[in-house]
N, C-alpha and C positions, 0 to 999 in steps of 0.2 A: 768266879763268880758260882754262886751255887744257885743250882736250877730246879725248883721244889715243884713235881706235876701230881696233881691230887685227882684231876679229871678220869682216868683211863683212857684217856685217849693219849697218842703221840705228839711230845713236844721237844722244841730245840730251838737253840737261839743263832742269830749272827750278825753281823753287823752292816749297817747300810749309811750310802752317804747321798747327800743332794746336789744339784748342782751350785751350789755357793758352797760345798766343801766342810758341811755339817755335817757328823757322825752322829748315827742314833743304834741304840741297841733296840734289833727286831728279834721279836718271838713269835714262832710259828708253830701253832697248833692244828694237827690231822685229825680228823675222825672219818673210820672205816665205819660205813652202815651196811646192813640187809636190804637190800633192795625188793620190795612186797609185790613180786608178779602175780601171785594169787589171791592179792589182797590183805587188808592187815596193817599194823604200823612196822616203818622201819626199826630194826634193833642193832645194836652195836656189833660189831660183826667179833666171832670168835679172834682171830688176827686181825690186829692192829697195824696199818703200813704205815713208816716213819714218813716224816717229810723229803724229797727228792731233792738230792744236791746238785743234780743236773740234769739237761734236758735226755727225755729218752726218745729215740725215733723208730718207726717203723721198720726201717734198714741202714744202711749209710747215714752216718750223721751229717748233716747238711744237703743229702741228696736224696733225702726221703722226707714223710711227712712227719713232722713232732706228734709223737703217741702222747707225751707228757711233759709239760715244762717244769721246770724247778719250780719249790715251794718257796724258796728264798728271794721272791723281788722285797725291793728295798720298801714297797708300799705299792697299795693299789686304792684307787678312788671309787671305784664300784665293784662291783661282783661279775666275774667270770662266768658263764656256764657253758658247760662244754659236756661232751658225750662221744665214748666211742664205742663203736657198735655197727649193728647189722639190720638191715629192712627185710621185714617178715611178708612175706604176701599172703594175704586175707586167706583164712582158713587152711593155709597150708596148701593151696590149690598154687600150681604153677602159674604164672605173670610176667609178660614182659615190661611190664611199668608199674611201680608201686609209691604213691605218695608217702611220705616219712614228715613228721614233724614234732615240734618240743613246743609247751606252752608251759610259762615260770613267770608270774608276774609280769613285767613288762618284755618279757621275751615272749613271740610269738614267730616262729619260723617254719616253713614247711617248704618242702620241696621234693622233685622226683627222682626216683631211683629206676633207672631202664638197665634191661638186661644187655649182654656184653653186644657189641658190634662193630664194625671195621670199616675204615673208608674206602671206595671203591670207585680209583680214579681211573679215568682214562680220556689221555688228552686233556681236553677244557672242561669236559664232563667230569663232577666230583659229585658223589652220592654215597650210599651209606648201603650196609648189607640189612638186612632183619633184626631185631633186638632177641633174644635167645631169651627165652623162660628159663625162671628161675623160683624158688622158693623161699631162699636165702643169698642175700647179697649183702659184703662189705659193705660200708661207709667209710668215706676219708677223701682226703685230699688227694694221696695217689692216686683214684680213681675219679676224680673230679675234673674239670676242664682246666688245661694250663699244659704245663712243659716246656722244654728246650726245642728250638727248631737249630740243630746245626749239621744238618745234613748234607747240604751244598759243600762243593768243593773248595769256593772261596771265603773264606771266614768275614771276610765284610759283610754277608749275606746272611749271616745268623744272628737268629735274634731267641727271645724267650719270653714267654707269659710273667711277667715278675709280678703277678697277684698270686700265682702258683705256681712256680717253676721245675716242681717235682709231680704235676699231674701227666695227664694225657689229651690228646686232640686236638694240640695246638701246632699248625704250622702258616709261617710268614710266607715261605715259599711254596706256590702252588704247581709244584712240578708233582705229576702224577707219579715218577717214578719212584719220589720220594716219601709220598704220601699213600700210595696204592698197599692196602692190606694192613696199614697201621690201627691201632684200637682208639675207638671215639671214646668218651668218659661214660660215666655211669652216673653220674648225677647231674642235674640240671634244674636252672629255676621253673615252674612251672608257668605255661604259656610263653616259655623264651628257650625253644627247644636248641639243640647246637644242631646248624644247618651244614655251617660252611667251616673249615679247620683256620679260617683268618679273621673268625667274628667274633664279636668282643662281647663275651659272657662272662657271667659273674661265678668262681667255683663255688661248688655248693657241698659244704661237709659243715659237721659238728664240734669238730674236734680243734684244737690248739694251732693259730698262726705262725706261719715261719716266724724268726725273728728278721730276717733281713728281705722277707717278702714287702713289696708295696700292698698298702699304703703306711704298713706298719714303719717300715724303715726309715718312711721319712720322721716320724715323731722323736728317732733317737740322733737329730741334730747334725750339726754342719762339723766334720772333722779335717780341716783342711790344712796349711801353712802356719795359717794364724793362730789355730787350735796346737798345733806342735809346737809354736814359738813361746805363747803366752797363756796359755792353758792347761795343756798336759798336765799330768796324767787324770785331770779332774773331768767332770764332764761340760760339755758346750753349752753357751749361754742359752741359746734355743732349744736346749733339750726339753723336751715334752713330757711329762711324768704319764701321757696314756700309753707311753712304749710299754711300761710293766703290764699292760693287761694283752693278756695273750688270746682272748675272744676275740671274733669278730664284732665289731659294733653291736649288729643285732641280735648277739647273745650276750650283751651286757645288760645288766640290770642294777637296782638297790641291793645294799649291804642286805643280806637274809638277815630275816629275825628267828626264824623258826614258825612251823605250821604253814606258810604257801603251800598251796597244791600244784604237783608237778603231772602233768599229762605227756606222757608218751602215745606216739599216734605211728602204730605198725613200726613200732622198734621192738618189740616184744612177740613170740608168738604167739600168746594174747589178742593182739590187735592193736586193744587200746588199753592202757594201764596209768592207774589214777590211784597217786597217794599223797600225803603233806609231810613234809619236811619235819624232822624231830625238832624239841626245844635246843636252841642254840647259842646258850647262854656260857660266857666263858670270862670270868674274871681274871686280870694279871696285875700282880701289886709287886712293883720296882721298891726295892730298898737298897736306896743311898748307903754308904758307910758315915755320910754326914747331910742332916736335914732330914724332913718328913718325908714318907714312904706315898709314892705316887701311883694310884690306881687307875688302871685304864680298862676300858670294855673291849675285850679282843672282836674287831669285824670279822664275819663269815664273806670273803671276798672270793673264794672259788667253789663251784661246784661241780665234781667232776663225775658222771652218769656212766655207769658201765653194763648195761641191762644185759650183753651177754654173759659175763661174770655174775649176774645177781648181786652188786654190790654199788654203791659210790660212795665217792669221798667228799668231805668240807671241810676247807682250809680256812684258819683264821689268822689274823696278825694283830701285833699289837705293836706299838715301838715308842722308846722314849730316846729326846734329844739327850745326848751327851754333852757337857760343858768342856768336858777334855779328854777322856780315855773310859776304857769299859771298867777300869779297876776302882773307878769311882761307884760302881753298883754290887754290893754286896748278895743280893740274894733276888731272886725273882720266883714269886709264888705264881701258879698258874692253875687257876680252879679256888675252891676253899677248902681253908682248914679248919679245923674243930677248935672249940674254944680253949680246951686244952691245949694246942699249939702256941694260939695268941697268948695265951698266957707266960709259958715256957719261953717263947720269944721276947717277952717284956721284962722276964727276969734274968735273961742272958741264959737261958739253962737248955738243954738237949731234952727234944721232949720225946716220950717213948709213950706210945697208945696204948701197953697192957703192960703188966707186970712181968711178962715172959722177956718183953724185950729189955727190960731194966737188966733181968739178970741175965741176959746173953751180952748186954753191953759191960755188966761188972766181970763178966767171965772173960771176956776179949782182954780186956784190962790186965786182967791177973794175969793170963797166957802172955799177955804181953810181957809184963815184968818177968814173968818167970824166965822166958828165952834171955832176958838181959843178963 
């Protein structure tokens, strides 16, 4: 199959399968744009990042927070709005706590970033040290409430914060010897400060949620003996397609259309950064070997903001159910082609956008003939 990309963005394809074992050809398009920190409009970045084939973590895979999730999800029903970045104290003046937030469409999320603190435990008395002042503080699930409590000598008394097992501050066992001096999280809900290590607190960050964290893992379905005997290697019947969304529910919104306003609060040195997304129109045309062409509008279903890098990426997705296999598709066109390209295709000829291209093609044919 030939993939033709005229967009200036990066494009790739993969095969996806739903829980009914029906296969689809999935085309993924990814664009990298400059994030206008000092005003102006986003522009295509000089270096375009290709779609990621696998998840990327902040540290050891599975034991640290996901930094990016693979771009090759078979489908998404909504748009994930994500951010990797840092909290900036207003005016560059050291502060012990700073509120940070994102607003885009239906997404409006704000929480507090606190300076570094540690639990202080003596007997039954559990408190914390005063937060240290900061001017810039990274924000992520590694620094959010959560973690694993496995310090007790009895493994039966080990536990974890299943909503964020890679975080910090969580302790189910209120043993002063195990708690004293351990770090608290740097992020917390506004109006719901972390006060106890065994409390029920929401982990606060803007990045991707781990595939095995709760409640996302529950959407993956049931993998029991019945599944092994009757369904494997296909998805279980109770698989929920919402599993493919890597953002928490409060960071999911409608597919992006382009022109939406993005507001970042205390996530850049400027304090308040506002810009609008660029036009996000990406058509995709599938050309089967038999039958008429199938046109799709790729949907912008993932936005990753990276203010510290001055960039953001948008990922589009379009898919076509396959009747049999990938071999039934001859070509896929991503973007728009010229009239000349369409005329050449209808005539069954190769398209050359210039006379120089024709000369080069003829030269290649001639050289191959001489080699023989």
